[in-house]
C-alpha positions as CSV (number, residue, x, y, z in Angstrom):
1,M,1.9,12.8,-19.7
2,E,1.6,9.0,-20.2
3,T,-2.0,7.7,-19.7
4,R,-2.2,5.5,-16.6
5,K,-3.6,2.1,-17.1
6,I,-6.2,0.5,-14.7
7,L,-7.4,-3.0,-14.6
8,V,-10.8,-3.6,-12.9
9,V,-11.4,-7.2,-11.7
10,D,-15.0,-7.7,-10.5
11,D,-17.7,-10.2,-11.3
12,D,-20.5,-7.6,-11.2
13,P,-21.0,-6.6,-14.8
14,G,-22.9,-3.4,-13.9
15,L,-20.1,-2.2,-11.6
16,R,-17.5,-3.1,-14.2
17,D,-19.3,-1.0,-16.8
18,L,-19.8,1.9,-14.4
19,L,-16.1,2.0,-13.3
20,K,-14.8,1.5,-16.9
21,E,-16.9,4.5,-18.1
22,Y,-16.3,6.7,-15.1
23,L,-12.5,6.2,-14.9
24,A,-12.1,6.5,-18.6
25,S,-13.9,9.9,-18.4
26,Q,-11.2,10.9,-15.8
27,G,-8.4,10.2,-18.2
28,F,-7.4,6.6,-17.4
29,E,-7.0,3.7,-19.8
30,V,-9.3,1.1,-18.4
31,E,-9.9,-2.6,-18.9
32,A,-12.5,-4.6,-16.9
33,V,-12.6,-8.4,-16.4
34,A,-14.7,-10.8,-14.4
35,D,-12.3,-13.2,-12.7
36,G,-8.7,-14.2,-12.0
37,I,-8.3,-16.2,-15.2
38,A,-9.2,-13.2,-17.3
39,M,-7.1,-11.0,-15.1
40,E,-4.0,-13.1,-15.7
41,A,-4.7,-13.1,-19.4
42,S,-5.0,-9.3,-19.4
43,M,-1.8,-8.9,-17.4
44,K,0.2,-10.8,-20.0
45,L,-1.0,-8.4,-22.7
46,N,-1.0,-5.2,-20.8
47,S,1.0,-3.8,-17.8
48,P,-1.5,-1.9,-15.7
49,D,-0.3,0.7,-13.2
50,L,-3.1,-0.2,-10.8
51,V,-5.5,-3.1,-10.3
52,I,-8.9,-2.6,-8.7
53,L,-9.5,-6.1,-7.3
54,D,-12.7,-7.5,-5.7
55,L,-12.3,-9.7,-2.7
56,M,-15.1,-12.1,-3.5
57,L,-14.6,-13.6,-7.0
58,P,-15.7,-16.8,-8.6
59,G,-12.9,-19.3,-8.7
60,E,-9.7,-17.9,-7.2
61,D,-10.5,-15.2,-4.6
62,G,-9.1,-11.7,-4.5
63,L,-6.7,-12.3,-1.6
64,S,-5.0,-15.1,-3.5
65,L,-4.8,-13.0,-6.6
66,A,-3.4,-10.1,-4.7
67,R,-0.6,-12.3,-3.4
68,K,0.3,-13.2,-6.9
69,L,0.2,-9.6,-8.1
70,H,2.4,-8.5,-5.3
71,A,4.9,-11.3,-6.0
72,Q,5.0,-10.5,-9.8
73,G,6.2,-7.0,-9.4
74,N,5.4,-3.3,-9.0
75,V,1.7,-3.0,-9.6
76,H,-0.5,-1.1,-7.2
77,I,-3.7,-2.8,-5.8
78,I,-6.9,-1.4,-4.4
79,M,-9.1,-4.1,-3.0
80,L,-12.9,-4.0,-2.9
81,S,-15.2,-5.9,-0.6
82,A,-19.0,-6.0,0.0
83,R,-18.3,-7.1,3.6
84,G,-16.2,-4.2,4.7
85,E,-15.0,-6.0,7.8
86,D,-11.9,-4.8,9.6
87,M,-10.3,-8.3,9.3
88,D,-10.8,-8.2,5.5
89,R,-9.1,-4.8,5.4
90,I,-6.2,-6.0,7.5
91,V,-5.6,-9.2,5.5
92,G,-5.9,-7.3,2.3
93,L,-3.1,-4.9,3.4
94,E,-1.1,-7.9,4.7
95,V,-1.0,-9.5,1.3
96,G,0.3,-6.3,-0.4
97,A,-2.7,-4.1,-1.3
98,D,-2.1,-0.4,-1.2
99,D,-5.6,0.5,-0.1
100,Y,-9.0,-1.1,0.7
101,L,-12.5,0.2,0.0
102,A,-15.8,-1.3,1.2
103,K,-18.8,-1.6,-1.1
104,P,-21.0,0.2,-1.7
105,F,-18.9,3.2,-2.5
106,N,-19.1,6.5,-4.3
107,P,-16.9,6.3,-7.5
108,R,-15.5,9.7,-6.6
109,E,-14.1,8.2,-3.4
110,L,-12.5,5.4,-5.4
111,L,-11.0,8.1,-7.8
112,A,-9.6,9.9,-4.8
113,R,-8.0,6.7,-3.5
114,I,-6.5,5.9,-7.0
115,R,-5.0,9.4,-7.3
116,A,-3.6,9.2,-3.8
117,V,-1.9,5.8,-4.5
118,M,-0.5,7.1,-7.8
119,R,0.6,10.4,-6.2
120,R,2.6,8.5,-3.6
121,S,4.2,6.5,-6.5
122,N,5.1,9.7,-8.4
123,E,6.7,11.2,-5.3
124,I,9.1,8.3,-5.1
125,E,9.7,7.7,-8.8
126,D,10.5,11.3,-9.6
127,P,13.1,12.4,-7.0
128,L,13.5,15.8,-8.7
129,L,9.9,16.6,-7.5
130,N,10.5,15.0,-4.2
131,D,11.2,17.3,-1.2
132,W,12.1,14.3,1.0
133,Q,15.8,14.4,1.5
134,P,18.2,12.6,1.5
135,L,17.2,9.8,-0.9
136,Q,18.9,7.2,1.3
137,H,18.4,6.7,5.0
138,K,20.7,4.4,7.1
139,F,19.9,3.0,10.4
140,G,21.8,0.1,12.1
141,Q,22.6,-2.4,9.4
142,F,19.8,-1.1,7.1
143,V,19.6,1.2,4.2
144,L,16.2,2.5,2.9
145,D,16.5,3.9,-0.6
146,L,13.6,6.3,-1.5
147,N,14.5,6.3,-5.1
148,T,14.4,2.6,-5.7
149,R,11.8,2.0,-2.9
150,S,14.1,-0.7,-1.5
151,L,15.3,-1.8,1.9
152,Q,18.6,-3.6,2.4
153,R,20.3,-5.2,5.3
154,N,24.1,-5.5,4.9
155,G,23.5,-5.4,1.1
156,E,20.7,-8.1,1.1
157,A,17.3,-7.0,-0.1
158,I,14.3,-7.2,2.2
159,E,11.0,-7.4,0.5
160,L,8.5,-4.7,1.4
161,T,4.9,-4.2,0.4
162,A,4.1,-0.7,-0.9
163,G,2.3,0.1,2.4
164,E,5.2,-1.1,4.4
165,F,7.6,1.0,2.4
166,Y,5.5,4.2,2.8
167,L,5.2,3.5,6.6
168,L,8.9,3.1,7.1
169,R,9.6,6.2,5.0
170,I,7.4,8.2,7.4
171,F,9.3,6.9,10.4
172,V,12.8,7.5,9.0
173,E,11.9,11.0,8.0
174,H,10.6,11.7,11.6
175,P,13.2,10.1,13.8
176,N,13.1,10.3,17.6
177,R,9.6,11.8,17.5
178,V,6.4,10.3,18.8
179,L,3.8,9.9,16.0
180,S,0.2,9.1,16.9
181,R,-1.9,6.7,14.7
182,D,-3.8,9.7,13.4
183,Q,-0.6,11.5,12.4
184,I,0.6,8.4,10.6
185,M,-2.7,7.9,8.8
186,D,-2.7,11.6,7.8
187,K,0.8,11.2,6.3
188,L,0.0,8.0,4.5
189,K,-2.9,9.9,2.7
190,G,-5.7,8.1,0.9
191,Y,-6.4,5.3,3.3
192,E,-9.8,4.9,4.9
193,R,-9.8,6.3,8.4
194,S,-11.7,4.9,11.3
195,P,-11.2,5.2,15.0
196,F,-11.2,1.4,15.1
197,D,-8.8,0.9,12.2
198,R,-5.9,-1.2,13.5
199,S,-4.2,-1.5,10.1
200,I,-1.3,0.7,11.3
201,D,-0.6,-1.6,14.2
202,V,-0.6,-4.6,11.8
203,R,1.8,-2.9,9.4
204,I,4.1,-2.0,12.3
205,T,4.0,-5.6,13.6
206,R,5.1,-6.8,10.2
207,M,7.8,-4.2,9.9
208,R,9.2,-5.2,13.3
209,R,9.5,-8.8,12.1
210,K,11.7,-7.6,9.2
211,I,14.0,-5.1,11.0
212,E,14.1,-6.0,14.7
213,E,16.4,-8.5,16.3
214,D,13.6,-9.3,18.7
215,P,10.2,-8.1,17.5
216,A,8.7,-8.6,21.0
217,A,11.3,-6.1,22.4
218,P,11.7,-3.6,19.5
219,S,14.7,-1.2,19.4
220,Y,13.9,0.8,16.2
221,I,10.1,1.2,16.2
222,R,9.0,1.6,19.8
223,T,5.5,1.8,21.2
224,V,4.9,4.9,23.4
225,W,1.9,3.7,25.4
226,G,-1.1,6.0,25.1
227,E,0.5,8.2,22.4
228,G,1.7,6.2,19.4
229,Y,5.1,5.1,18.0
230,M,8.6,6.4,17.9
231,F,11.4,5.5,15.5
232,T,14.9,5.6,16.9
233,P,17.5,5.1,14.2
234,S,20.3,4.4,16.7
235,G,18.4,1.4,18.1
236,K,18.8,2.9,21.5
237,P,16.4,5.0,23.7
238,A,16.2,8.6,22.4
């Protein structure tokens, strides 16, 4: 099996050394740098599978760097922040991060998050090991391809973050069924859970902007008040 590469971007030298040593002991190939300039230099030489990115960095901040990483291609991102505020988490997910972890944290928890993100990636990249069938789901003018992790509308590609793709995948695989926020979080696997976590609502709002004719009156992803959300592939009430 190919060794997975991880790039740690954090201005705390102690944390960089700790994570580099710990993650290397878990079988990963790890590089650690202090800021965005060093991150971009490393990205040119190596192609990491996942970037662990601190929110508060000298120079260009983590949110701006996450936007660049997301725009550049298929690299997974786990964001770190000492503040741990809900708004930081939501904005981090908005710009394309796969997960978010507040400092201080146990390295074992970070390892679990890394494995969860990579497990989700493997489920999609290796369709022979994937029990989600079929590999394409059509609804309205849209086609969601599980193999290529792409969404198209009348043949035109619609950009999705990794989190948005996994969320839409859950919905298309559970049509005409009410899913509570807890059920959605359980199916996403690996995300920090909190009774006050509104990241699912934020993702759904973004998804509606991409697939609904009128996001304020959605026809595909409907809110079932007091219960959760329902995906109706026909675009009509189930």
